[in-house]
C-alpha positions as YAML, in Angstrom:
chain: A
units: angstrom
residues:
- id: 1
  name: MET
  ca: [192.26, 122.08, 120.86]
- id: 2
  name: ILE
  ca: [191.44, 125.72, 120.19]
- id: 3
  name: LEU
  ca: [190.06, 126.40, 116.68]
- id: 4
  name: ILE
  ca: [189.36, 129.53, 114.67]
- id: 5
  name: ASP
  ca: [187.58, 129.79, 111.34]
- id: 6
  name: PRO
  ca: [188.24, 132.50, 108.69]
- id: 7
  name: PRO
  ca: [186.70, 135.93, 109.19]
- id: 8
  name: ASN
  ca: [183.72, 135.39, 106.87]
- id: 9
  name: ALA
  ca: [180.69, 136.09, 109.08]
- id: 10
  name: ALA
  ca: [179.37, 139.66, 108.47]
- id: 11
  name: GLY
  ca: [177.83, 141.66, 111.26]
- id: 12
  name: HIS
  ca: [177.86, 145.20, 112.61]
- id: 13
  name: GLY
  ca: [179.86, 146.47, 109.60]
- id: 14
  name: ARG
  ca: [182.69, 144.00, 110.18]
- id: 15
  name: LEU
  ca: [183.77, 140.47, 109.37]
- id: 16
  name: TRP
  ca: [184.05, 137.98, 112.24]
- id: 17
  name: SER
  ca: [185.72, 134.64, 112.97]
- id: 18
  name: HIS
  ca: [184.54, 132.13, 115.51]
- id: 19
  name: LEU
  ca: [186.90, 130.88, 118.25]
- id: 20
  name: ALA
  ca: [185.97, 127.54, 119.76]
- id: 21
  name: SER
  ca: [187.37, 124.47, 121.52]
- id: 22
  name: ASP
  ca: [186.69, 120.90, 120.49]
- id: 23
  name: THR
  ca: [187.74, 119.79, 123.99]
- id: 24
  name: SER
  ca: [185.98, 121.89, 126.62]
- id: 25
  name: LEU
  ca: [184.44, 125.27, 127.33]
- id: 26
  name: ALA
  ca: [186.91, 125.63, 130.20]
- id: 27
  name: GLU
  ca: [189.79, 125.41, 127.71]
- id: 28
  name: LEU
  ca: [188.07, 127.95, 125.48]
- id: 29
  name: HIS
  ca: [187.40, 130.45, 128.26]
- id: 30
  name: ALA
  ca: [190.98, 130.15, 129.58]
- id: 31
  name: PHE
  ca: [192.43, 130.78, 126.08]
- id: 32
  name: ALA
  ca: [190.14, 133.74, 125.47]
- id: 33
  name: GLU
  ca: [190.81, 135.18, 128.89]
- id: 34
  name: GLY
  ca: [194.56, 134.94, 128.23]
- id: 35
  name: LEU
  ca: [194.04, 137.12, 125.18]
- id: 36
  name: GLY
  ca: [191.98, 139.65, 127.13]
- id: 37
  name: PHE
  ca: [188.66, 138.78, 125.53]
- id: 38
  name: SER
  ca: [185.53, 139.77, 127.37]
- id: 39
  name: ARG
  ca: [182.91, 137.10, 128.19]
- id: 40
  name: ARG
  ca: [180.48, 139.37, 126.33]
- id: 41
  name: GLY
  ca: [182.00, 137.96, 123.14]
- id: 42
  name: PHE
  ca: [180.98, 134.44, 124.10]
- id: 43
  name: ASP
  ca: [177.93, 133.11, 122.21]
- id: 44
  name: ARG
  ca: [176.69, 129.65, 123.35]
- id: 45
  name: ASP
  ca: [179.73, 127.66, 122.11]
- id: 46
  name: HIS
  ca: [182.20, 130.13, 120.64]
- id: 47
  name: TYR
  ca: [183.68, 133.61, 120.90]
- id: 48
  name: ASP
  ca: [183.11, 136.10, 118.13]
- id: 49
  name: VAL
  ca: [186.49, 137.51, 116.99]
- id: 50
  name: PRO
  ca: [186.78, 140.59, 114.75]
- id: 51
  name: SER
  ca: [188.83, 140.03, 111.59]
- id: 52
  name: GLU
  ca: [191.60, 142.41, 112.64]
- id: 53
  name: TRP
  ca: [192.38, 140.09, 115.64]
- id: 54
  name: TYR
  ca: [192.52, 136.90, 113.51]
- id: 55
  name: ALA
  ca: [196.32, 136.83, 112.98]
- id: 56
  name: ASP
  ca: [197.02, 137.51, 116.68]
- id: 57
  name: VAL
  ca: [194.71, 134.69, 117.75]
- id: 58
  name: VAL
  ca: [196.40, 132.24, 115.37]
- id: 59
  name: ALA
  ca: [199.83, 133.44, 116.58]
- id: 60
  name: ALA
  ca: [198.65, 132.72, 120.14]
- id: 61
  name: GLY
  ca: [198.01, 129.08, 119.21]
- id: 62
  name: ALA
  ca: [194.54, 128.73, 117.71]
- id: 63
  name: GLU
  ca: [194.39, 126.23, 114.82]
- id: 64
  name: PRO
  ca: [192.92, 127.75, 111.64]
- id: 65
  name: VAL
  ca: [190.20, 125.55, 110.22]
- id: 66
  name: SER
  ca: [187.30, 126.01, 107.81]
- id: 67
  name: SER
  ca: [183.95, 127.04, 109.21]
- id: 68
  name: ARG
  ca: [182.59, 123.61, 108.27]
- id: 69
  name: GLU
  ca: [185.45, 121.87, 110.10]
- id: 70
  name: LEU
  ca: [184.93, 124.03, 113.19]
- id: 71
  name: VAL
  ca: [181.29, 123.05, 113.39]
- id: 72
  name: ARG
  ca: [182.07, 119.37, 112.64]
- id: 73
  name: ARG
  ca: [184.56, 119.28, 115.52]
- id: 74
  name: LEU
  ca: [182.20, 121.02, 117.92]
- id: 75
  name: VAL
  ca: [179.53, 118.45, 117.12]
- id: 76
  name: ALA
  ca: [182.00, 115.54, 117.46]
- id: 77
  name: GLY
  ca: [183.15, 116.91, 120.83]
- id: 78
  name: GLY
  ca: [179.57, 117.28, 122.09]
- id: 79
  name: LEU
  ca: [180.04, 121.03, 122.49]
- id: 80
  name: ARG
  ca: [177.84, 122.41, 119.71]
- id: 81
  name: VAL
  ca: [174.94, 124.50, 121.03]
- id: 82
  name: ARG
  ca: [172.41, 125.42, 118.36]
- id: 83
  name: LYS
  ca: [170.35, 128.58, 118.40]
- id: 84
  name: PRO
  ca: [166.80, 127.91, 119.58]
- id: 85
  name: ARG
  ca: [164.22, 128.00, 116.83]
- id: 86
  name: THR
  ca: [162.01, 131.04, 116.92]
- id: 87
  name: GLY
  ca: [158.73, 131.83, 115.21]
- id: 88
  name: GLY
  ca: [157.40, 129.62, 112.48]
- id: 89
  name: THR
  ca: [154.39, 127.33, 112.53]
- id: 90
  name: ALA
  ca: [154.04, 123.96, 114.14]
...
C-alpha cells in the first residue's frame, strides 16, 4: 500500500511529507512515476513530497498515516533503510 505522512518535516524553506510503500519499492516507484515525480526525490526508502502536493497525492490514492505509522509499516515490511551513522566516537 502507498502511504504518505503529514507535511511536517522542514527543509529548504518548505514543509515536506514522505511517500512510501509498505509492500515494495517497485510499487512506490510506479506510483511516483505516475504522478510525474522525479527519481531525484527518492531518498533510500521514500520520496520527499512538498506540502503543496500533499492533497493531490492523497487524491491519487496514497493513504494518509502518521509519521510514526509510516515508519512502523516500513519496518514491518522490511523496507526501512536507515541513514548510515556518521562521525562520533567508537
